[in-house]
VONU-616730 format. One record per residue (C-alpha): residue in three letters; x, y, z. Coordinates in steps of 0.02 Angstrom, whole numbers. Last residue first. Layout:
<doros>
ALA / X / Y / Z
...
</doros>
This chain:
<doros>
GLY / -2798 / 2833 / -623
GLN / -2626 / 2888 / -675
ASP / -2490 / 2906 / -544
LEU / -2405 / 2740 / -583
ARG / -2335 / 2799 / -748
ARG / -2161 / 2739 / -702
ARG / -2085 / 2913 / -710
ALA / -2238 / 2993 / -628
LEU / -2235 / 2874 / -481
LEU / -2048 / 2901 / -461
PRO / -2067 / 3091 / -462
GLU / -2207 / 3077 / -331
ILE / -2105 / 2978 / -204
ARG / -2030 / 3131 / -117
PRO / -1861 / 3125 / -29
PRO / -1831 / 3220 / 134
ARG / -1779 / 3403 / 118
GLY / -1634 / 3512 / 64
ARG / -1584 / 3392 / -73
PHE / -1401 / 3378 / -25
ARG / -1428 / 3392 / 162
GLU / -1574 / 3271 / 150
TYR / -1467 / 3147 / 55
ALA / -1321 / 3157 / 177
VAL / -1438 / 3125 / 324
MET / -1508 / 2979 / 227
PRO / -1334 / 2910 / 198
ASP / -1280 / 2919 / 382
VAL / -1099 / 2971 / 364
SER / -938 / 2889 / 303
GLY / -1029 / 2769 / 188
GLY / -969 / 2850 / 28
LEU / -954 / 3036 / 64
SER / -881 / 3085 / -105
LEU / -1036 / 3029 / -199
VAL / -1170 / 3117 / -97
GLY / -1153 / 3301 / -53
ALA / -983 / 3340 / -128
ALA / -1011 / 3240 / -287
PHE / -1189 / 3302 / -307
ARG / -1136 / 3483 / -279
GLU / -987 / 3472 / -396
GLY / -1090 / 3387 / -530
ASN / -1222 / 3523 / -522
ALA / -1089 / 3659 / -538
ALA / -1003 / 3565 / -679
THR / -1162 / 3565 / -779
LEU / -1268 / 3430 / -861
GLY / -1442 / 3474 / -801
GLY / -1490 / 3656 / -776
ASN / -1550 / 3667 / -596
GLU / -1730 / 3606 / -614
THR / -1672 / 3457 / -715
PHE / -1538 / 3410 / -589
TRP / -1665 / 3423 / -447
GLU / -1794 / 3316 / -541
VAL / -1658 / 3187 / -572
THR / -1629 / 3190 / -384
ASP / -1811 / 3149 / -344
ALA / -1809 / 3010 / -472
ASP / -1650 / 2938 / -395
LEU / -1708 / 2952 / -215
VAL / -1867 / 2855 / -254
GLU / -1762 / 2743 / -365
SER / -1665 / 2685 / -213
TRP / -1820 / 2597 / -145
VAL / -1854 / 2531 / -321
TYR / -1682 / 2451 / -335
ALA / -1673 / 2403 / -152
TYR / -1822 / 2284 / -164
TYR / -1690 / 2154 / -210
GLY / -1637 / 2158 / -28
ALA / -1705 / 1999 / 51
SER / -1545 / 1917 / -13
TYR / -1446 / 2044 / -114
GLY / -1271 / 1974 / -86
GLY / -1244 / 1895 / -256
GLY / -1268 / 1707 / -257
PHE / -1442 / 1666 / -195
VAL / -1518 / 1841 / -193
HIS / -1441 / 1925 / -345
SER / -1416 / 1760 / -435
PHE / -1601 / 1726 / -455
TYR / -1575 / 1582 / -578
THR / -1682 / 1448 / -495
THR / -1798 / 1574 / -414
ARG / -1858 / 1662 / -569
TYR / -1778 / 1826 / -615
ARG / -1865 / 1968 / -704
PRO / -2025 / 1885 / -648
PRO / -2138 / 1822 / -788
VAL / -2250 / 1946 / -881
THR / -2370 / 1854 / -998
ALA / -2446 / 1749 / -860
LEU / -2468 / 1894 / -740
ALA / -2450 / 1843 / -558
ALA / -2409 / 2001 / -460
GLY / -2568 / 2009 / -357
VAL / -2479 / 1986 / -191
GLN / -2547 / 1812 / -153
ALA / -2535 / 1758 / -335
LEU / -2348 / 1793 / -340
ALA / -2313 / 1688 / -185
GLN / -2426 / 1546 / -244
ALA / -2341 / 1533 / -413
GLU / -2167 / 1537 / -338
PHE / -2209 / 1406 / -207
ALA / -2279 / 1293 / -344
GLU / -2118 / 1313 / -444
VAL / -2008 / 1269 / -295
GLN / -2108 / 1116 / -241
ASP / -2008 / 996 / -350
ALA / -1855 / 1035 / -246
ASP / -1938 / 948 / -98
ALA / -1928 / 1006 / 82
PRO / -2016 / 1171 / 56
VAL / -1965 / 1302 / 187
ASP / -2100 / 1314 / 320
GLN / -2000 / 1233 / 460
PRO / -1862 / 1363 / 445
ALA / -1985 / 1509 / 457
LEU / -2015 / 1594 / 291
ARG / -1999 / 1780 / 259
HIS / -1846 / 1756 / 149
TRP / -1928 / 1656 / 13
ALA / -2075 / 1775 / 0
GLN / -1967 / 1932 / 2
ASP / -1859 / 1873 / -142
LEU / -2014 / 1819 / -237
TRP / -2092 / 1990 / -207
ALA / -1938 / 2077 / -278
ALA / -1943 / 1964 / -431
ALA / -2127 / 2004 / -462
LEU / -2090 / 2189 / -434
TYR / -1958 / 2188 / -572
GLU / -2069 / 2099 / -698
THR / -2213 / 2216 / -654
THR / -2112 / 2377 / -668
ALA / -2038 / 2334 / -838
PHE / -2202 / 2269 / -909
GLY / -2305 / 2418 / -854
GLU / -2163 / 2536 / -900
GLY / -2175 / 2477 / -1080
ASP / -2180 / 2649 / -1156
ALA / -2100 / 2780 / -1041
ARG / -1958 / 2818 / -1160
ALA / -2065 / 2828 / -1316
GLU / -2059 / 3018 / -1326
LEU / -1873 / 3018 / -1287
MET / -1840 / 2889 / -1422
THR / -1948 / 2986 / -1546
ASP / -1857 / 3150 / -1516
VAL / -1692 / 3058 / -1534
TRP / -1752 / 2986 / -1699
ALA / -1801 / 3160 / -1759
ALA / -1624 / 3220 / -1719
PRO / -1552 / 3091 / -1838
ILE / -1410 / 2992 / -1758
PRO / -1248 / 3080 / -1797
GLU / -1150 / 3027 / -1953
GLY / -984 / 2943 / -1913
THR / -999 / 2842 / -2074
ALA / -963 / 2664 / -2018
HIS / -1008 / 2662 / -1832
HIS / -1152 / 2784 / -1856
ARG / -1149 / 2912 / -1717
ALA / -1239 / 2911 / -1549
PHE / -1098 / 2963 / -1430
SER / -1091 / 3154 / -1427
ALA / -1266 / 3194 / -1486
ILE / -1332 / 3074 / -1354
VAL / -1235 / 3169 / -1220
GLN / -1309 / 3336 / -1272
ARG / -1483 / 3263 / -1287
ASP / -1477 / 3187 / -1112
TRP / -1557 / 3015 / -1108
ALA / -1396 / 2919 / -1071
TRP / -1362 / 3056 / -944
MET / -1511 / 3002 / -838
GLU / -1431 / 2832 / -806
ASN / -1311 / 2915 / -684
VAL / -1452 / 2938 / -560
GLN / -1479 / 2750 / -558
SER / -1297 / 2721 / -514
PRO / -1304 / 2849 / -374
TYR / -1460 / 2767 / -298
GLU / -1412 / 2585 / -315
VAL / -1310 / 2585 / -154
PHE / -1451 / 2657 / -48
ASP / -1558 / 2501 / -22
ARG / -1402 / 2396 / -2
PRO / -1339 / 2507 / 139
VAL / -1175 / 2599 / 102
SER / -999 / 2540 / 65
THR / -1015 / 2600 / -116
GLY / -870 / 2721 / -103
SER / -766 / 2697 / 54
ARG / -832 / 2668 / 230
SER / -731 / 2510 / 264
PRO / -576 / 2596 / 196
TYR / -584 / 2738 / 324
ARG / -547 / 2922 / 299
VAL / -663 / 2964 / 155
ASP / -654 / 3050 / -14
SER / -747 / 2935 / -135
LEU / -756 / 3008 / -311
LEU / -690 / 2849 / -392
ALA / -802 / 2732 / -292
HIS / -969 / 2820 / -319
LEU / -909 / 2854 / -497
ALA / -890 / 2667 / -526
HIS / -1066 / 2636 / -461
GLY / -1130 / 2765 / -586
PHE / -1024 / 2675 / -715
GLU / -1134 / 2524 / -689
HIS / -1289 / 2625 / -729
PHE / -1214 / 2716 / -880
MET / -1164 / 2550 / -956
THR / -1332 / 2472 / -915
ILE / -1424 / 2615 / -1003
VAL / -1320 / 2582 / -1159
PHE / -1367 / 2400 / -1137
ASP / -1551 / 2441 / -1147
TRP / -1519 / 2542 / -1306
SER / -1451 / 2384 / -1387
LEU / -1268 / 2386 / -1427
LEU / -1158 / 2364 / -1580
ALA / -987 / 2286 / -1556
PRO / -904 / 2324 / -1723
GLU / -844 / 2186 / -1840
GLY / -661 / 2157 / -1885
PRO / -654 / 1990 / -1797
ALA / -830 / 1928 / -1754
PRO / -911 / 2025 / -1613
ARG / -897 / 1970 / -1431
PRO / -1071 / 1956 / -1356
VAL / -1089 / 2094 / -1225
ASN / -1084 / 2021 / -1050
ALA / -1040 / 2155 / -922
ASN / -907 / 2202 / -795
ASN / -858 / 2373 / -727
VAL / -702 / 2373 / -618
VAL / -638 / 2501 / -493
VAL / -463 / 2544 / -432
THR / -483 / 2684 / -306
ARG / -350 / 2778 / -210
GLN / -251 / 2722 / -59
GLY / -164 / 2818 / 80
LEU / -210 / 2688 / 210
LEU / -302 / 2807 / 327
HIS / -347 / 2923 / 183
SER / -454 / 2789 / 103
GLN / -500 / 2738 / -74
ASP / -539 / 2555 / -102
VAL / -430 / 2444 / -213
LEU / -489 / 2302 / -326
THR / -666 / 2368 / -328
ASP / -811 / 2280 / -409
MET / -955 / 2334 / -521
TRP / -1087 / 2227 / -605
ALA / -1170 / 2168 / -764
GLY / -1264 / 2006 / -792
GLY / -1203 / 1828 / -803
ARG / -1050 / 1751 / -725
LYS / -893 / 1749 / -829
GLY / -799 / 1588 / -862
ASP / -876 / 1559 / -1033
ARG / -833 / 1733 / -1093
THR / -939 / 1889 / -1120
PHE / -869 / 2057 / -1168
TYR / -878 / 2217 / -1064
ASP / -724 / 2219 / -953
ALA / -679 / 2400 / -914
VAL / -555 / 2441 / -775
PHE / -559 / 2620 / -709
LEU / -403 / 2674 / -616
GLY / -374 / 2803 / -480
ARG / -386 / 2987 / -438
GLY / -227 / 3057 / -514
THR / -210 / 3245 / -501
GLY / -218 / 3323 / -673
ASP / -304 / 3484 / -619
ALA / -472 / 3424 / -688
ASP / -459 / 3265 / -586
ALA / -376 / 3111 / -657
VAL / -430 / 2934 / -702
GLU / -312 / 2808 / -780
PHE / -401 / 2686 / -894
VAL / -376 / 2497 / -901
ARG / -452 / 2382 / -1033
VAL / -496 / 2197 / -1016
GLY / -515 / 2112 / -1186
ASP / -414 / 1957 / -1143
ALA / -411 / 1922 / -957
TYR / -343 / 1988 / -791
GLY / -293 / 2158 / -859
PRO / -115 / 2221 / -870
LEU / -64 / 2405 / -872
ASP / 34 / 2457 / -1028
PRO / -128 / 2481 / -1125
ARG / -164 / 2630 / -1011
GLU / -316 / 2723 / -1079
THR / -326 / 2901 / -1018
PHE / -487 / 2958 / -934
THR / -520 / 3137 / -877
LEU / -633 / 3188 / -734
GLY / -705 / 3364 / -725
TYR / -854 / 3304 / -622
LEU / -1005 / 3343 / -729
ARG / -933 / 3372 / -903
ASN / -798 / 3240 / -881
ALA / -919 / 3111 / -813
ALA / -1035 / 3145 / -959
TYR / -892 / 3116 / -1082
LEU / -842 / 2955 / -995
VAL / -1013 / 2874 / -1020
GLY / -1051 / 2950 / -1189
ASP / -904 / 2992 / -1301
ARG / -783 / 2864 / -1230
LEU / -899 / 2723 / -1180
VAL / -1034 / 2746 / -1312
ARG / -895 / 2766 / -1442
ASP / -812 / 2604 / -1386
LEU / -976 / 2508 / -1387
GLU / -1047 / 2561 / -1554
LEU / -1223 / 2629 / -1534
TYR / -1266 / 2715 / -1699
PRO / -1278 / 2550 / -1794
ARG / -1403 / 2494 / -1659
VAL / -1534 / 2628 / -1694
ALA / -1609 / 2549 / -1850
SER / -1629 / 2384 / -1756
GLU / -1729 / 2478 / -1626
ASP / -1861 / 2516 / -1757
LEU / -1930 / 2693 / -1767
ALA / -2094 / 2747 / -1846
TYR / -2161 / 2800 / -1675
LYS / -2321 / 2701 / -1665
ARG / -2275 / 2571 / -1794
ALA / -2099 / 2544 / -1728
ARG / -2162 / 2548 / -1549
VAL / -2294 / 2417 / -1592
CYS / -2165 / 2306 / -1676
GLN / -2042 / 2324 / -1530
ALA / -2178 / 2279 / -1405
TYR / -2220 / 2137 / -1523
TYR / -2046 / 2063 / -1510
ALA / -2026 / 2096 / -1323
TRP / -2192 / 2016 / -1279
ASP / -2195 / 1864 / -1392
TRP / -2088 / 1749 / -1283
PRO / -2205 / 1783 / -1136
GLU / -2355 / 1721 / -1236
LEU / -2492 / 1822 / -1322
HIS / -2628 / 1711 / -1392
ALA / -2626 / 1640 / -1568
ASP / -2767 / 1597 / -1687
PRO / -2740 / 1740 / -1809
HIS / -2549 / 1732 / -1809
ASP / -2477 / 1889 / -1892
ALA / -2622 / 2010 / -1860
VAL / -2657 / 1912 / -1702
LEU / -2486 / 1964 / -1632
ALA / -2522 / 2150 / -1658
GLN / -2687 / 2135 / -1566
GLU / -2600 / 2037 / -1430
LEU / -2478 / 2180 / -1406
GLU / -2617 / 2304 / -1369
ALA / -2699 / 2188 / -1243
ALA / -2531 / 2154 / -1160
GLU / -2499 / 2341 / -1137
LYS / -2664 / 2361 / -1047
ALA / -2622 / 2211 / -935
ALA / -2450 / 2287 / -899
ASN / -2530 / 2450 / -843
ALA / -2647 / 2358 / -725
VAL / -2500 / 2257 / -659
ALA / -2402 / 2417 / -623
PRO / -2551 / 2504 / -540
GLY / -2578 / 2356 / -422
THR / -2395 / 2324 / -383
LEU / -2332 / 2498 / -338
ARG / -2417 / 2528 / -170
THR / -2391 / 2345 / -124
LEU / -2204 / 2355 / -154
MET / -2188 / 2510 / -44
ASP / -2297 / 2441 / 95
ALA / -2204 / 2275 / 92
VAL / -2036 / 2364 / 112
ALA / -2102 / 2471 / 255
GLN / -2173 / 2314 / 336
SER / -2004 / 2228 / 323
SER / -1931 / 2368 / 430
ARG / -1783 / 2489 / 432
ALA / -1800 / 2550 / 251
THR / -1628 / 2630 / 266
GLU / -1549 / 2460 / 289
ASP / -1479 / 2373 / 444
ALA / -1644 / 2306 / 511
VAL / -1689 / 2264 / 331
VAL / -1578 / 2110 / 331
SER / -1636 / 2032 / 495
ALA / -1818 / 2063 / 450
ALA / -1797 / 1978 / 282
HIS / -1715 / 1829 / 368
HIS / -1866 / 1797 / 478
GLU / -1946 / 1846 / 643
PHE / -1780 / 1907 / 711
GLY / -1695 / 1857 / 873
LEU / -1522 / 1813 / 808
LEU / -1559 / 1627 / 818
HIS / -1720 / 1657 / 723
ALA / -1624 / 1745 / 585
ARG / -1497 / 1604 / 578
GLU / -1635 / 1475 / 559
ALA / -1712 / 1572 / 415
ARG / -1544 / 1592 / 329
ALA / -1512 / 1405 / 345
ARG / -1682 / 1361 / 273
VAL / -1664 / 1482 / 127
MET / -1490 / 1414 / 90
GLN / -1545 / 1233 / 95
LEU / -1686 / 1278 / -24
LEU / -1563 / 1368 / -137
ILE / -1449 / 1218 / -153
ALA / -1590 / 1094 / -181
ARG / -1657 / 1202 / -321
THR / -1497 / 1241 / -416
ASP / -1503 / 1095 / -538
HIS / -1354 / 1090 / -656
GLU / -1365 / 911 / -722
GLY / -1553 / 913 / -744
GLY / -1683 / 1003 / -643
ASN / -1738 / 1185 / -638
GLY / -1569 / 1270 / -642
ARG / -1607 / 1359 / -804
THR / -1788 / 1324 / -854
VAL / -1837 / 1507 / -880
SER / -1700 / 1548 / -1004
ALA / -1706 / 1391 / -1111
ARG / -1895 / 1413 / -1119
TYR / -1874 / 1591 / -1183
VAL / -1744 / 1544 / -1313
ARG / -1848 / 1400 / -1379
GLU / -2005 / 1508 / -1383
ARG / -1916 / 1643 / -1480
VAL / -1856 / 1511 / -1601
SER / -2035 / 1452 / -1629
ARG / -2094 / 1630 / -1657
ASP / -1969 / 1663 / -1796
ALA / -1953 / 1853 / -1809
LEU / -1811 / 1865 / -1683
ALA / -1784 / 2049 / -1639
ALA / -1854 / 2085 / -1466
LEU / -1820 / 1907 / -1409
VAL / -1634 / 1933 / -1443
PRO / -1614 / 2034 / -1282
GLN / -1670 / 1888 / -1170
ASP / -1807 / 1920 / -1043
THR / -1779 / 1803 / -895
PRO / -1626 / 1896 / -833
LEU / -1446 / 1827 / -837
ALA / -1406 / 1839 / -1022
LEU / -1410 / 1681 / -1125
GLU / -1301 / 1634 / -1272
LEU / -1376 / 1613 / -1445
ARG / -1256 / 1498 / -1540
TRP / -1259 / 1490 / -1730
THR / -1207 / 1340 / -1833
GLY / -1077 / 1307 / -1968
PRO / -938 / 1283 / -1843
GLU / -990 / 1197 / -1681
GLY / -831 / 1182 / -1579
HIS / -879 / 1304 / -1443
ASP / -781 / 1449 / -1516
ALA / -864 / 1411 / -1683
ALA / -1035 / 1429 / -1603
ALA / -987 / 1596 / -1524
GLN / -919 / 1657 / -1690
ALA / -1080 / 1610 / -1779
ALA / -1181 / 1703 / -1646
ALA / -1067 / 1855 / -1666
ALA / -1092 / 1850 / -1855
ILE / -1280 / 1843 / -1832
GLU / -1273 / 1992 / -1714
ALA / -1165 / 2090 / -1837
ASP / -1282 / 2051 / -1982
SER / -1428 / 2114 / -1877
LEU / -1556 / 1996 / -1803
GLY / -1730 / 1998 / -1877
ARG / -1719 / 1830 / -1965
LEU / -1616 / 1711 / -1859
GLN / -1717 / 1559 / -1915
GLU / -1651 / 1589 / -2091
VAL / -1478 / 1548 / -2023
ASP / -1527 / 1366 / -2008
THR / -1434 / 1262 / -1877
ILE / -1474 / 1364 / -1722
THR / -1398 / 1316 / -1554
VAL / -1479 / 1388 / -1396
ALA / -1369 / 1419 / -1244
ALA / -1435 / 1322 / -1094
ALA / -1269 / 1238 / -1052
ASN / -1183 / 1405 / -1020
THR / -1326 / 1461 / -908
ALA / -1327 / 1298 / -810
ALA / -1138 / 1303 / -785
LEU / -1147 / 1481 / -721
LEU / -1294 / 1434 / -611
THR / -1199 / 1290 / -534
ARG / -1047 / 1396 / -494
GLY / -1152 / 1535 / -417
PHE / -1258 / 1414 / -315
THR / -1103 / 1328 / -247
ALA / -1029 / 1494 / -189
ASP / -1188 / 1542 / -97
LEU / -1201 / 1366 / -26
THR / -1026 / 1380 / 49
THR / -1063 / 1548 / 128
ILE / -1229 / 1485 / 196
GLN / -1148 / 1331 / 273
ALA / -1008 / 1431 / 354
ASN / -1132 / 1556 / 426
LEU / -1242 / 1414 / 490
ALA / -1096 / 1328 / 577
ARG / -1039 / 1491 / 656
LEU / -1216 / 1526 / 716
ARG / -1226 / 1354 / 797
ASP / -1065 / 1388 / 892
LYS / -1127 / 1560 / 941
ASP / -1287 / 1482 / 1006
ALA / -1188 / 1367 / 1119
ASP / -1076 / 1508 / 1179
ASP / -1216 / 1626 / 1227
LEU / -1273 / 1758 / 1103
HIS / -1231 / 1942 / 1132
VAL / -1106 / 1950 / 988
GLY / -1240 / 1897 / 866
ALA / -1191 / 1978 / 700
LEU / -1324 / 2111 / 723
VAL / -1240 / 2171 / 883
PHE / -1064 / 2169 / 812
ASP / -1114 / 2259 / 652
THR / -1210 / 2389 / 753
HIS / -1054 / 2432 / 855
VAL / -951 / 2446 / 697
ARG / -1081 / 2558 / 613
THR / -1101 / 2675 / 762
LEU / -913 / 2687 / 785
LEU / -889 / 2726 / 601
TRP / -1026 / 2857 / 612
ALA / -943 / 2943 / 759
ASP / -772 / 2938 / 677
GLN / -840 / 3014 / 516
GLU / -942 / 3148 / 606
ASP / -806 / 3207 / 724
LEU / -792 / 3124 / 894
VAL / -804 / 3184 / 1075
LEU / -783 / 3046 / 1204
GLU / -857 / 3083 / 1376
GLY / -1016 / 3146 / 1294
CYS / -1129 / 3011 / 1367
GLY / -1157 / 2920 / 1203
ALA / -975 / 2938 / 1149
GLN / -916 / 2853 / 1308
ARG / -1047 / 2716 / 1287
HIS / -992 / 2680 / 1109
LEU / -809 / 2684 / 1157
THR / -842 / 2556 / 1292
ASP / -945 / 2453 / 1172
VAL / -802 / 2445 / 1048
ARG / -683 / 2382 / 1182
ALA / -811 / 2259 / 1249
PHE / -844 / 2201 / 1071
LEU / -663 / 2147 / 1053
ARG / -670 / 2048 / 1213
SER / -838 / 1971 / 1168
ASP / -771 / 1905 / 1003
LEU / -924 / 1860 / 897
HIS / -889 / 1993 / 764
ILE / -706 / 1956 / 738
ALA / -700 / 1767 / 747
ASP / -864 / 1763 / 652
SER / -788 / 1858 / 507
LEU / -638 / 1741 / 511
ALA / -752 / 1589 / 511
SER / -844 / 1654 / 358
LEU / -677 / 1679 / 272
LEU / -628 / 1501 / 313
PRO / -797 / 1438 / 252
ALA / -768 / 1521 / 83
VAL / -586 / 1467 / 70
GLU / -605 / 1287 / 11
GLU / -754 / 1307 / -106
GLU / -673 / 1463 / -177
LEU / -515 / 1363 / -211
ALA / -614 / 1234 / -308
GLU / -692 / 1372 / -413
LEU / -521 / 1448 / -448
VAL / -452 / 1282 / -508
PRO / -608 / 1244 / -611
THR / -584 / 1411 / -699
ALA / -677 / 1575 / -678
ASP / -645 / 1729 / -785
ALA / -757 / 1872 / -727
SER / -828 / 1813 / -561
LEU / -673 / 1715 / -508
GLN / -559 / 1853 / -570
ASN / -644 / 1983 / -460
TYR / -650 / 1860 / -316
PHE / -463 / 1828 / -325
ALA / -405 / 2008 / -346
ARG / -515 / 2066 / -203
ALA / -464 / 1919 / -94
ALA / -276 / 1939 / -119
ARG / -264 / 2123 / -81
ASP / -392 / 2116 / 60
LEU / -306 / 1967 / 140
LEU / -140 / 2059 / 142
GLN / -225 / 2215 / 212
GLY / -316 / 2121 / 350
SER / -302 / 2247 / 492
ARG / -288 / 2434 / 464
GLU / -474 / 2466 / 490
LEU / -473 / 2361 / 648
ALA / -326 / 2462 / 714
GLU / -417 / 2623 / 670
LEU / -568 / 2571 / 774
THR / -472 / 2493 / 919
ASN / -301 / 2567 / 954
ALA / -330 / 2734 / 869
VAL / -511 / 2766 / 919
SER / -468 / 2721 / 1096
PRO / -486 / 2569 / 1208
PRO / -389 / 2570 / 1371
ALA / -216 / 2494 / 1350
PRO / -195 / 2309 / 1389
ASP / -218 / 2260 / 1204
THR / -294 / 2085 / 1208
ALA / -433 / 2116 / 1080
ILE / -321 / 2218 / 966
ALA / -184 / 2085 / 967
GLU / -313 / 1950 / 930
VAL / -374 / 2054 / 783
GLN / -199 / 2061 / 711
ALA / -170 / 1875 / 736
HIS / -333 / 1826 / 651
GLN / -291 / 1952 / 514
GLU / -124 / 1870 / 480
ALA / -197 / 1694 / 475
ILE / -329 / 1747 / 348
GLY / -198 / 1836 / 244
ALA / -83 / 1686 / 247
LEU / -224 / 1575 / 188
LEU / -274 / 1698 / 51
ALA / -95 / 1722 / -8
PRO / -57 / 1536 / -7
ARG / -215 / 1500 / -109
TYR / -204 / 1643 / -232
HIS / -29 / 1619 / -302
GLU / -68 / 1453 / -387
ALA / -191 / 1539 / -504
ARG / -52 / 1647 / -572
VAL / -18 / 1832 / -546
VAL / 130 / 1893 / -651
ALA / 44 / 1993 / -788
TYR / -104 / 2014 / -672
ASP / -5 / 2139 / -572
PRO / -141 / 2193 / -452
LEU / -172 / 2380 / -473
GLU / -86 / 2463 / -326
TYR / -135 / 2639 / -384
PRO / -1 / 2629 / -519
LEU / 91 / 2463 / -516
THR / 203 / 2425 / -367
SER / 76 / 2302 / -298
PRO / 65 / 2298 / -110
GLN / 175 / 2163 / -36
ALA / 154 / 1975 / -17
PHE / 20 / 1977 / -152
PRO / 140 / 1946 / -297
ASN / 210 / 1791 / -209
THR / 399 / 1805 / -217
LEU / 400 / 1854 / -34
ASP / 340 / 1680 / 12
LEU / 196 / 1700 / 133
ASP / 218 / 1653 / 315
ALA / 74 / 1567 / 403
MET / 38 / 1639 / 576
</doros>
């Protein structure tokens, strides 16, 4: 086993509160030796478990596995968090080196017949009543046993060797896709040389674009940086149609040829995933993924998506007709194009409801939304308090750390907020944990929320779109799932639940962005402190469901693309990168989701969720989870909304349990019945005609 120099900050648990990694002393050169030593240590620890002469028990097998790999866990969590939020060429090169080693470690554990024999013995003993377990131990045993089986432990030696090679290849390709897409997104930023072309953007947005250009060595110009999805936030405000088209085309062509082409990478990945699924006895990769989710079958996923697609596309077509009328008033000979949608949707909403989103932005200053909105709601529901700790180091400029305590002052963990964009940060918004709560290891949560808000010019406020306010509440829902975790085992902590359940708590938390009491707390003018006019709030709530045809269709199109790629047999994967666009078009046409004015939320070449983010064949999870979410929002509404009693019940029945019990059992206990789809259909206006 490789020894790690004791001066390495990962050699021992951090002495900072809640074991926050000490980024004040962590350097890039510390990661490699810590990761390699951690891999070697866990290999040795697992070997000791597999060769233990004592009969298997919960303590010497399940708990021993849970205790293994703590050095690797410390180093890997800190490393991958920094890699995603503040990547450098050094960190990217290290990822390329360690990714296959981590894949090999996982295989060494889950393909070890000796280790599985111990787990299988416990599984059989529990099945026949010889071993009596409490609910958390029983569910851990079920999950560990399932993980071994689905990983291929029953394969013969030759097939295991091929499986190891495929796992290493997929892991490497996943990392390569992420790096290539980050470079493609940075390179696709649109440079504007005439400020008049930015008509429609606020002064703060224009100043931020000027600052971004200056930071990239282009003073005197304006740089419009791209968000991860197809639809770019600036498209709703830019009055210049030609600039909207430039931004849109820059977005949808990322990774499609040129220096940062992702197509060959993703095709190799699809092919390798398909071969692995066949090796494991599944029809395709999508089937292998859903076998371990709450949906259970690819047919169930297809049935759900099919039920939603027709009504969603019909609604989007009606919306398109209304928007084209508005477009023709400005451009008599024009036809609605994808780059027109957001702009004219905003124009129509402004005319219909007499409220322009640009008028709302001054009331949505980031820090106030965070403190008086996101954290305020968490305090009212769960009694949590948040104290900023500027003495605790972040991993990059602009990272903020908050200590989280229960109502009685007992420390619960740390919340790390990193909202501003930087060149080394991958696109989108997400949650990570640096430390997982568990009673076994005596650890509490350190959770991170990341996003990509353009950094304002010095002295200017960071003003948000309403969509980003929703994103903040969403990602903090994941954070709450981690912070309120109260489980025995680290592998079952917080968001360690099936992919098609993990989005459920975060989607529920979005409801508080629409709560009048919460809005009154955070929506105040950044300069005057005046509250947002009550009539505007009425209008926003009235207009909330507008545009659901577009929103549902763009999401479903992406979900169908994910399914289409991952239902292929290896021999059916396109051989030529130039076939990617044709495959996309055919896949969407086959399911009735091809609407020219509503492109998928993510096209294949920049679909980070499924080719670089762990959601392969699982992007359907957002709408699957939304069934539970809409049903739960109905429960909150029926029971009085934002109250401590409701928060206590939701925390006890769902959030605190993490993945320590069957999530659907937990849901039905909380709700008192199985979920109903009707609230979702009503929310998305899919129950009409």
